[in-house]
C-alpha positions in Angstrom: 249.3 165.5 103.9 250.7 168.6 102.3 253.1 167.9 99.4 251.9 164.3 99.1 250.7 163.1 95.7 247.5 161.3 96.5 247.6 159.5 93.2 250.9 157.9 94.2 249.5 156.9 97.6 246.5 155.2 96.0 248.7 153.5 93.4 250.9 152.1 96.2 247.8 150.9 98.1 246.4 149.2 94.9 249.7 147.5 94.3 249.8 146.3 97.9 246.2 145.0 97.8 246.8 143.2 94.5 250.0 141.6 95.9 248.2 140.4 99.0 245.4 138.8 97.0 247.8 137.1 94.6 249.8 135.8 97.6 246.8 133.9 99.0 246.8 130.2 98.5 243.9 129.0 96.3 242.4 126.9 99.0 242.6 129.7 101.5 240.9 132.1 99.1 238.1 129.7 98.3 237.4 129.3 102.0 237.3 133.1 102.5 235.0 133.4 99.4 232.6 130.8 100.9 232.5 132.6 104.3 231.8 136.0 102.6 229.1 134.4 100.4 227.4 132.8 103.5 227.4 136.2 105.2 225.8 137.9 102.2 223.1 135.2 101.9 222.2 135.8 105.6 221.6 139.5 105.1 218.0 140.6 105.4 218.7 143.0 102.5 219.5 140.0 100.3 216.4 138.0 101.5 214.0 140.9 100.6 215.7 142.1 97.3 214.1 140.9 94.1 217.1 142.0 92.0 220.8 141.5 92.7 223.3 143.7 90.9 226.8 142.4 91.1 230.2 142.6 89.4 231.6 139.4 87.8 234.8 138.5 89.7 238.2 137.9 88.3 240.7 135.6 89.9 242.0 138.1 92.5 238.6 139.4 93.5 236.1 138.1 96.0 234.2 135.4 94.1 230.8 136.3 92.8 230.2 133.4 90.4 228.7 131.3 93.3 226.6 134.3 94.4 225.2 134.7 90.8 224.3 131.0 90.6 222.7 131.0 94.1 220.7 134.2 93.5 219.3 132.7 90.3 218.5 129.5 92.1 216.7 131.7 94.7 214.5 133.1 92.0 216.0 136.6 92.0 216.8 138.6 88.9 220.6 139.1 88.5 222.2 141.9 86.6 225.9 142.4 85.8 227.7 145.4 84.3 228.9 146.1 80.8 231.3 149.0 80.3 230.4 151.4 77.5 233.3 151.6 75.0 235.0 155.0 74.9 233.1 156.3 77.9 233.5 156.1 81.7 230.0 154.6 82.0 228.5 151.2 82.4 225.0 149.6 82.1 223.6 146.6 83.9 222.1 143.7 82.0 220.0 140.9 83.3 221.4 137.4 82.9 219.9 134.0 83.3 223.2 132.0 83.1 226.9 132.6 83.4 227.1 131.3 79.8 225.7 134.6 78.6 228.9 136.3 79.6 231.9 137.0 77.3 235.3 138.7 77.7 234.8 142.5 77.5 236.6 145.6 78.8 239.8 144.9 80.6 239.3 141.2 80.0 236.4 141.0 82.5 233.4 138.8 81.7 230.5 141.0 80.6 226.9 140.3 79.4 226.3 139.9 75.7 223.9 142.7 74.8 222.6 140.7 71.9 221.3 138.0 74.4 220.6 140.0 77.5 218.1 142.7 78.4 219.3 146.0 79.9 218.1 146.7 83.4 216.7 150.2 83.4 215.0 150.4 86.8 216.6 149.5 90.2 213.6 149.1 92.5 214.0 146.6 95.3 217.6 145.8 94.4 221.0 145.5 96.2 224.3 146.1 94.6 227.4 144.1 95.4 230.5 146.3 94.9 234.0 145.3 94.0 237.0 147.1 95.5 240.7 146.4 95.9 240.4 147.5 99.5 238.0 149.1 102.0 238.4 151.0 105.2 236.4 150.7 108.4 234.4 153.8 107.5 233.1 152.1 104.4 235.1 153.9 101.8 236.4 151.8 98.9 239.5 151.9 96.8 238.7 150.8 93.3 240.8 150.3 90.3 240.9 154.0 89.5 238.7 154.0 86.4 235.7 155.6 87.9 233.0 153.4 86.5 231.4 152.5 89.9 231.8 156.0 91.3 229.7 157.3 88.4 227.2 154.6 88.7 226.8 155.0 92.5 226.1 158.7 92.1 222.7 157.7 90.5 222.0 154.4 92.3 219.9 154.7 95.4 219.5 151.1 96.5 221.5 149.4 99.3 225.1 148.9 98.3 227.3 146.1 99.8 231.1 146.2 99.7 232.9 142.9 99.8 236.5 142.5 100.8 239.1 140.2 102.2 240.2 141.1 105.7 243.8 141.4 104.5 242.7 144.3 102.2 241.0 146.2 105.0 242.5 149.5 106.4 241.4 151.7 109.3 241.4 154.7 106.9 241.8 155.1 103.2 242.3 158.4 101.3 239.0 159.6 99.9 237.4 162.7 98.4 234.5 164.8 99.6 232.2 163.2 96.9 233.2 159.6 97.6 230.3 157.5 98.8 230.5 155.1 101.7 229.0 151.6 101.3 225.9 150.8 103.3 227.2 147.4 104.4 230.8 146.0 104.4 231.2 142.2 104.4 234.5 140.4 104.9 235.1 136.7 105.8 235.2 137.8 109.5 232.4 140.2 109.9 229.5 142.3 108.6 229.6 146.0 109.4 226.7 148.3 108.8 227.8 151.8 108.1 224.3 153.4 108.3 224.1 152.4 112.0 226.8 151.8 114.6 226.0 148.1 114.9 228.2 145.1 114.0 227.3 141.5 113.3 229.5 138.5 113.7 
């Protein structure tokens, strides 16, 4: 790809993924969200985890609000991220209810640090990752800010990427330090990247 500006390639991919998501009818998106949630809840990693780390979804992302409510109902601890102002860094805070969230960085709902306790240890946890798109090798294309890339460099639990099938590519551009997800979940399948098996 000599002479190709990888930043422009990624920008075009992001624009395409966003357009595809915005083009989905609400009822279709809700159905896909429910199918993805059902697949997550059937994962043995979810069953055995005591703590679920997850992003808080916006309107064009795979929904996590239902996951948060279900995980809390299942007796699990749930932690969601808050971006550190002025730094490419984020911390996870434990929440007991979606009402503890408030608009934060980039308009995304974040935990109120006055009412939530920071999660400092990640033992026996899984992390649900956002991404505008994924490829079949498990590489993700994020929003380009670098928050999750930095977090993943120090997180050693199982990470699970969620994605609509329309935002799935056979191969995405990635760097040598980019980390693959352990498990990729779409509305159609679950793919484990740590082993060459695939579940329906």
